C-alpha positions in Angstrom: -33.1 -11.9 71.6 -31.0 -9.6 73.7 -32.8 -6.5 72.5 -36.4 -6.0 71.6 -37.6 -6.2 68.0 -38.8 -2.9 66.5 -41.8 -3.2 64.3 -43.0 -1.5 61.1 -46.7 -2.3 60.5 -47.7 -0.7 57.2 -49.8 -0.8 54.1 -47.8 -1.2 50.9 -48.1 2.4 49.9 -46.6 3.6 53.2 -43.6 1.3 53.1 -40.4 3.1 52.4 -38.2 2.0 49.5 -35.7 0.5 51.9 -38.5 -1.4 53.8 -39.9 -2.8 50.5 -36.5 -3.8 49.4 -35.7 -5.5 52.7 -39.0 -7.3 52.7 -38.6 -8.7 49.2 -35.0 -9.5 49.8 -35.8 -11.6 52.9 -38.7 -13.4 51.2 -36.7 -14.3 48.1 -33.7 -15.3 50.2 -35.8 -17.9 52.1 -38.7 -18.9 49.9 -36.9 -18.9 46.5 -33.2 -19.4 47.2 -33.0 -21.3 50.5 -36.0 -23.5 49.7 -34.8 -23.9 46.1 -38.3 -23.1 44.8 -38.8 -21.1 41.7 -42.3 -19.5 42.1 -44.1 -16.3 41.7 -42.9 -14.5 44.9 -44.2 -11.2 43.7 -47.8 -12.4 43.5 -49.8 -9.2 43.2 -51.2 -9.4 46.7 -48.7 -7.1 48.5 -50.4 -3.9 47.3 -54.1 -5.0 47.6 -56.3 -2.8 49.7 -56.3 -4.0 53.3 -53.0 -5.9 53.1 -50.9 -5.1 56.1 -47.2 -5.8 56.2 -45.4 -6.7 59.5 -41.7 -6.1 59.4 -39.6 -7.0 62.5 -36.2 -5.4 62.8 -33.2 -6.3 65.0 -31.4 -3.0 64.8 -31.3 -2.1 61.1 -31.7 -5.7 60.0 -35.0 -7.1 58.9 -35.2 -10.4 60.8 -38.9 -11.5 60.4 -41.8 -10.6 58.2 -45.4 -11.6 57.4 -48.4 -10.1 55.7 -52.1 -10.0 56.6 -54.6 -10.1 53.8 -58.2 -8.9 54.0 -60.9 -11.6 53.6 -61.2 -12.8 50.0 -64.6 -12.6 48.3 -66.8 -15.4 49.7 -64.6 -15.9 52.8 -65.0 -14.4 56.2 -61.4 -15.0 57.4 -58.4 -12.8 57.2 -55.3 -14.6 55.8 -51.8 -14.6 57.2 -49.1 -15.3 54.6 -45.4 -15.1 53.8 -44.4 -15.8 57.4 -40.6 -15.8 57.4 -37.7 -15.5 59.8 -34.2 -14.8 58.5 -31.7 -17.7 58.8 -29.6 -15.9 61.4 -32.5 -15.2 63.6 -34.2 -18.7 63.8 -34.6 -20.5 67.0 -35.3 -17.4 69.0 -39.1 -17.5 69.0 -39.5 -14.7 66.6 -42.1 -16.5 64.5 -44.3 -16.9 67.6 -43.8 -13.2 68.5 -44.6 -12.1 65.0 -47.7 -14.3 64.8 -49.0 -13.2 68.2 -48.6 -9.6 67.1 -50.8 -10.2 64.0 -53.3 -12.3 65.9 -53.6 -9.6 68.7 -54.1 -6.9 66.0 -56.9 -9.0 64.3 -58.6 -9.7 67.7 -58.3 -6.0 68.7 -60.0 -4.9 65.5 -62.6 -7.6 65.5 -62.8 -10.3 68.2 -65.1 -12.4 66.0 -62.7 -12.6 63.1 -61.3 -16.0 62.0 -57.8 -16.3 60.6 -56.6 -18.7 58.0 -53.2 -19.6 56.6 -51.5 -22.2 54.4 -48.8 -23.8 56.5 -45.7 -25.6 55.3 -46.1 -29.0 57.1 -42.8 -28.4 58.9 -44.3 -25.4 60.7 -47.7 -27.0 61.7 -46.7 -27.5 65.4 -45.8 -23.8 65.6 -49.3 -22.8 64.4 -51.0 -25.4 66.6 -49.3 -23.9 69.7 -51.1 -20.7 68.8 -54.5 -22.4 68.5 -54.7 -23.0 64.7 -56.2 -26.3 63.6 -55.7 -28.2 60.4 -58.6 -27.9 58.0 -57.3 -29.8 54.9 -55.3 -32.8 53.9 -51.7 -32.3 52.9 -51.2 -30.8 49.5 -48.3 -29.7 47.4 -47.8 -26.0 46.8 -44.8 -25.3 44.6 -43.6 -28.8 45.4 -43.6 -28.1 49.2 -46.1 -30.0 51.5 -48.7 -27.6 53.0 -52.0 -27.8 55.0 -54.7 -25.2 55.4 -55.1 -24.0 59.0 -57.8 -22.0 60.8 -57.8 -20.0 64.1 -61.4 -19.6 65.1 -62.5 -16.5 67.0 -63.5 -18.7 69.9 -60.0 -20.2 70.3 
């Protein structure tokens, strides 16, 4: 990247209409259209208490996005999901920058906090480079191969 990414880190209620629109547009463009996968993209988790949205902008264009969910009932780990980099911004290391930003925020808030995610198998190496380990066998989610992964606080 020639210029730095500007970040919006926000709860759902504090996103502007334009930020919300860009977020949903990017997620649908990649997860539904590009991956040819009809699924429930608007899943009811974006507005949950404790969900934090990470929007990375190159100028006025949203180029990467992810969300962090609070630990679910019966689980001690926060969950990262909907990690996406726009087609025109791939290959620049933005996914790594985005994930490191989220991990740093989690560690700053609670160094003992574990982080989980469900990774498309094509992205497993990216997550492994950041310290995540596979914790499940491959399974299909919306007909796309995934594995569960964990980043332990001691990693």
